[in-house]
C-alpha positions as CSV (number, residue, x, y, z in Angstrom):
1,M,-21.8,-18.3,-11.4
2,T,-20.8,-16.0,-14.3
3,E,-23.6,-14.1,-15.7
4,I,-23.9,-13.8,-19.4
5,G,-26.4,-11.6,-21.0
6,G,-28.1,-8.4,-19.9
7,Y,-27.1,-4.7,-20.4
8,I,-23.8,-4.0,-21.3
9,E,-21.5,-2.8,-19.0
10,L,-18.4,-0.5,-19.4
11,D,-15.9,-2.2,-22.4
12,T,-12.7,-3.8,-21.3
13,F,-9.8,-1.6,-23.0
14,N,-6.7,-3.3,-24.1
15,L,-4.1,-0.3,-24.8
16,P,-0.7,-0.9,-23.3
17,M,-0.8,0.4,-19.5
18,R,2.5,2.2,-18.8
19,H,4.1,0.7,-15.6
20,D,2.5,-2.8,-16.5
21,G,5.1,-4.2,-14.9
22,A,5.0,-3.0,-11.5
23,L,2.5,-3.7,-8.5
24,A,-0.7,-1.9,-8.7
25,L,-2.3,-1.0,-5.6
26,N,-5.3,1.3,-4.5
27,C,-3.2,4.4,-3.5
28,G,0.3,5.9,-3.3
29,R,0.0,6.0,0.5
30,N,-0.5,2.3,0.7
31,C,2.6,2.0,-1.7
32,L,4.4,3.1,1.4
33,A,2.6,1.1,3.6
34,Y,3.3,-2.1,1.7
35,L,7.3,-1.2,1.9
36,I,7.0,-0.7,5.6
37,E,5.3,-3.9,6.4
38,A,7.4,-5.9,3.7
39,R,10.7,-4.4,4.6
40,Q,10.2,-4.2,8.4
41,I,10.8,-0.5,8.3
42,R,11.1,1.4,12.0
43,K,12.7,4.5,10.8
44,I,12.5,7.1,8.2
45,A,13.7,10.5,7.0
46,L,10.8,12.4,5.6
47,P,10.9,16.1,4.0
48,Y,9.3,18.7,5.8
49,F,7.8,19.6,2.4
50,L,5.3,16.7,1.9
51,C,1.7,16.2,2.1
52,D,0.8,15.0,5.9
53,S,-0.7,11.7,4.3
54,V,2.8,10.4,4.1
55,R,3.6,11.0,7.6
56,G,0.2,9.8,8.4
57,A,0.9,6.3,7.1
58,C,4.1,6.2,8.7
59,D,2.3,7.0,12.3
60,R,-0.4,4.3,11.5
61,Y,2.5,1.7,11.2
62,G,4.7,3.0,14.2
63,V,7.4,4.1,12.0
64,T,9.8,6.8,13.8
65,V,9.8,10.0,11.5
66,R,12.6,11.8,11.3
67,Q,11.9,15.1,9.2
68,Y,14.7,17.0,6.8
69,H,14.8,20.5,5.0
70,I,14.9,21.1,1.2
71,G,16.6,23.9,-1.0
72,A,15.3,25.8,-3.4
73,D,16.5,23.5,-6.0
74,F,14.1,20.7,-4.2
75,L,17.1,18.8,-3.0
76,P,17.8,17.8,0.5
77,A,19.4,20.6,2.4
78,E,21.1,18.3,5.3
79,L,21.2,14.6,5.7
80,S,22.6,12.3,7.9
81,P,20.2,8.9,8.2
82,D,21.0,6.4,10.6
83,A,22.2,3.2,10.0
84,D,19.0,1.9,10.1
85,E,16.7,4.6,8.7
86,W,15.0,4.9,5.6
87,L,15.7,8.0,3.3
88,Y,12.2,9.2,1.4
89,L,13.3,11.0,-1.4
90,V,10.4,13.3,-3.5
91,N,10.9,13.6,-6.9
92,Y,9.2,17.5,-6.9
93,Y,7.9,18.3,-10.0
94,G,10.1,15.8,-12.0
95,Q,12.9,18.1,-11.4
96,L,15.4,15.1,-9.9
97,T,17.2,13.5,-12.5
98,A,18.2,10.1,-12.8
99,Q,21.8,10.8,-11.9
100,Q,20.8,12.3,-8.9
101,I,18.7,9.4,-7.5
102,K,21.7,7.3,-8.5
103,E,23.9,9.4,-6.2
104,Y,21.6,9.4,-3.3
105,A,21.2,5.6,-3.3
106,K,25.1,5.0,-3.1
107,K,24.9,7.1,-0.2
108,Y,22.1,5.9,1.2
109,P,21.4,2.4,0.3
110,R,17.6,2.1,2.0
111,I,16.0,4.9,-0.2
112,I,12.6,4.9,-1.6
113,V,11.8,7.5,-4.3
114,D,8.4,9.4,-4.4
115,N,7.4,10.0,-8.4
116,A,3.9,11.0,-7.6
117,Q,4.8,14.2,-9.6
118,A,7.0,12.2,-12.6
119,Y,4.8,9.5,-13.8
120,F,6.7,9.4,-17.2
121,D,10.1,9.0,-15.4
122,E,11.5,5.5,-15.5
123,P,12.3,3.8,-12.6
124,L,15.4,3.0,-11.5
125,S,16.8,-0.7,-11.1
126,G,16.7,-1.8,-7.3
127,I,15.4,1.3,-5.9
128,D,11.7,1.2,-4.3
129,T,9.8,3.8,-6.5
130,I,6.1,5.1,-6.0
131,Y,3.9,6.5,-8.8
132,T,0.5,7.5,-8.4
133,C,-2.4,7.9,-11.0
134,R,-4.6,10.3,-9.8
135,K,-2.5,13.6,-10.3
136,F,-2.0,12.5,-14.1
137,F,-5.5,10.8,-15.3
138,G,-9.2,10.9,-14.8
139,V,-9.6,8.0,-12.3
140,S,-10.3,8.0,-8.2
141,D,-7.8,6.1,-7.4
142,G,-4.6,3.7,-8.1
143,A,-0.7,3.4,-7.9
144,F,2.2,1.8,-9.1
145,L,5.0,0.5,-6.8
146,Y,8.6,-0.9,-7.9
147,T,9.9,-3.2,-5.4
148,D,11.4,-6.6,-4.8
149,A,10.0,-6.7,-1.6
150,K,7.1,-9.2,-1.2
151,L,4.2,-9.6,1.3
152,N,3.3,-12.7,3.0
153,R,-0.3,-12.4,2.6
154,E,-3.1,-12.3,-0.2
155,L,-4.2,-8.7,-0.6
156,P,-7.9,-8.0,-1.3
157,Q,-8.7,-5.9,-4.5
158,D,-10.2,-2.5,-4.2
159,E,-13.2,-1.4,-5.8
160,S,-14.3,2.0,-7.5
161,F,-17.4,2.2,-9.0
162,E,-19.0,3.9,-6.0
163,R,-16.2,6.7,-6.0
164,I,-15.7,7.6,-9.5
165,H,-19.0,9.9,-9.5
166,Y,-17.1,13.1,-9.1
167,I,-14.6,12.0,-12.1
168,L,-17.8,11.4,-14.5
169,G,-19.5,14.7,-13.1
170,R,-16.9,16.9,-14.1
171,F,-16.7,15.1,-17.6
172,E,-20.1,16.7,-18.1
173,R,-20.4,19.6,-16.0
174,T,-18.2,21.9,-13.8
175,A,-15.1,21.0,-11.2
176,S,-16.8,23.3,-8.6
177,E,-20.1,21.2,-8.5
178,F,-17.8,18.0,-7.6
179,Y,-15.2,19.8,-5.6
180,A,-16.3,18.5,-2.4
181,E,-16.6,15.1,-3.3
182,A,-13.3,15.0,-5.0
183,S,-11.9,16.2,-1.7
184,A,-13.9,13.3,0.2
185,N,-12.3,10.7,-2.1
186,N,-8.5,11.9,-0.7
187,R,-10.1,11.5,2.6
188,F,-11.0,8.2,2.2
189,F,-7.7,7.0,1.7
190,E,-6.6,7.8,5.3
191,T,-7.8,4.8,6.9
192,E,-8.0,2.3,3.8
193,P,-6.0,-0.8,3.9
194,I,-3.4,-1.9,1.3
195,K,-5.3,-3.4,-1.3
196,R,-4.9,-4.2,-5.3
197,M,-5.7,-1.6,-7.9
198,S,-9.4,-2.1,-8.7
199,K,-10.5,-3.6,-12.0
200,L,-12.5,-0.5,-12.8
201,T,-9.2,2.0,-12.4
202,E,-6.9,-0.8,-14.1
203,N,-9.1,-1.2,-17.0
204,L,-9.5,2.6,-17.6
205,L,-5.7,3.2,-17.3
206,H,-5.5,0.4,-20.4
207,A,-7.7,3.2,-22.5
208,I,-5.0,6.0,-22.6
209,D,-3.0,7.0,-25.2
210,Y,0.2,7.9,-23.2
211,A,2.0,8.9,-25.8
212,A,-0.3,11.6,-26.8
213,V,-0.6,12.4,-23.1
214,K,3.0,13.0,-22.7
215,R,3.5,15.0,-25.9
216,R,0.9,17.0,-24.8
217,R,2.3,18.0,-21.5
218,I,5.8,18.6,-22.8
219,E,4.3,21.0,-25.2
220,N,2.1,23.0,-22.6
221,Y,4.9,22.7,-20.1
222,A,7.5,24.3,-22.9
223,Y,5.0,27.3,-23.8
224,L,4.6,28.4,-20.1
225,A,8.5,27.8,-19.7
226,D,9.2,30.2,-22.6
227,K,6.8,32.7,-21.2
228,L,7.4,32.6,-17.7
229,D,11.1,31.5,-16.8
230,G,12.1,34.9,-17.0
231,C,10.0,36.0,-13.8
232,N,10.0,32.3,-12.0
233,R,12.4,32.1,-8.7
234,L,12.9,28.4,-9.6
235,K,15.5,27.4,-11.9
236,L,13.9,24.6,-13.8
237,R,14.9,21.9,-16.4
238,P,12.7,20.6,-19.2
239,I,10.3,17.8,-18.3
240,E,9.2,15.0,-20.1
241,G,5.4,15.0,-19.5
242,A,5.3,17.4,-16.7
243,F,3.0,17.0,-13.8
244,A,2.7,20.9,-13.6
245,Y,4.5,24.0,-14.2
246,P,5.6,25.1,-11.0
247,L,6.1,29.2,-10.9
248,W,7.3,30.6,-7.5
249,L,6.3,34.3,-7.4
250,E,7.0,36.5,-4.5
251,N,3.1,37.6,-4.7
252,G,2.3,33.5,-5.4
253,A,-0.5,33.5,-2.7
254,E,-2.4,36.6,-3.8
255,M,-1.8,35.3,-7.4
256,R,-3.2,32.1,-6.7
257,K,-6.7,34.2,-5.7
258,Q,-6.4,36.3,-9.1
259,L,-6.3,32.8,-11.0
260,I,-8.8,31.1,-9.2
261,E,-11.2,34.4,-10.0
262,Q,-10.9,33.7,-13.9
263,K,-11.5,29.9,-13.1
264,I,-7.9,29.1,-13.4
265,Y,-7.6,26.4,-10.4
266,V,-4.0,26.3,-9.0
267,P,-4.0,24.5,-5.9
268,T,-1.9,24.9,-2.7
269,L,-0.2,21.6,-2.5
270,W,0.9,20.6,0.9
271,P,-1.3,23.1,3.1
272,N,-0.3,21.1,6.0
273,V,3.3,22.7,5.5
274,L,1.4,26.3,6.0
275,S,0.4,25.4,9.6
276,E,3.6,23.0,10.8
277,L,6.4,25.3,9.6
278,P,7.2,29.0,10.4
279,P,6.4,31.9,8.0
280,D,9.9,32.3,7.4
281,S,11.0,29.1,6.5
282,L,11.9,28.1,2.8
283,E,9.3,25.5,2.8
284,Y,6.6,27.9,4.1
285,D,7.4,30.0,1.3
286,M,7.3,27.5,-1.3
287,A,4.0,26.0,0.0
288,N,2.6,29.3,-0.2
289,N,3.9,30.9,-3.1
290,I,4.8,28.4,-6.0
291,L,1.7,28.1,-8.4
292,P,1.7,24.6,-10.2
293,L,0.3,25.6,-13.4
294,P,-1.8,23.1,-15.4
295,V,-0.2,21.6,-18.5
296,D,-2.2,18.3,-18.5
297,Q,-3.4,16.7,-21.7
298,R,-6.9,18.2,-21.5
299,Y,-5.4,21.7,-22.5
300,G,-3.6,23.1,-25.8
301,A,-2.2,26.5,-26.8
302,D,-5.4,28.5,-26.4
303,E,-5.1,27.7,-22.6
304,M,-1.6,28.1,-21.9
305,K,-1.6,31.7,-23.4
306,K,-4.4,32.5,-21.2
307,I,-2.8,31.1,-18.2
308,A,0.5,33.0,-19.2
309,G,-1.4,36.2,-19.9
310,E,-3.6,36.4,-16.4
311,T,-0.4,35.1,-14.5
312,T,1.9,38.2,-15.8
313,K,-0.8,40.9,-15.5
């Protein structure tokens, strides 16, 4: 029976939601799990330079994994997929162009594009493409999948109200107070089944001014690019709505510690690479020494100036 009256809950938001036409699921790894089940994927090629959660999803479904190396341009260094093998192509920092994706799709018709770091890139017709929400917005879960594959079963809907505490906490206090809770939320999805996106997350995504978010990220990225491109080992192209500005330094690991001391929190993405690959490998160097500097919508010129100043000391 529907309740009427009583205390007022969170308002319902109605702004246009980006990726509204995609399949809305509970997390990025379950977008891959959906494809594994719907397309009956049995073999897949994954890059070594990747979060172990993706490989974990493959292992959970009994998919045979073959790994490949990438180059300093983030592109696959060598590829020779078997006839029945899928290629998992990661759009690192949004540096992969639409034309490059199309070229890979011509060579390897079984392809999945991971746009977890490229939320504002458009999906390409006929190519399975994954987007995740937590890297760009203040939500505790949520992902979008573009595909024409269908599961022949009803998916339950996720609920987020018990997992959003750390998001609300950081809004009023400091990130360090809720870091353990945020990390626990990341681990939570290791065993979660495929579910539809929660009503709460979808509602919050309808409250975002995406044009303003994109504009701020473009401005912040451009500022850091102007100040730091000269010392960056990466050769980057301009990004529309960037996830972060990736700065590759010889002493990136040490610089990360110095930035954290100044309360500029720069994560080590894919720390599993540091234990899985030898120190002389390119992927080890990139995981250890690339600094994904924040350029998101919370910040403006003052914060970018501080980041650039601390990084070039």
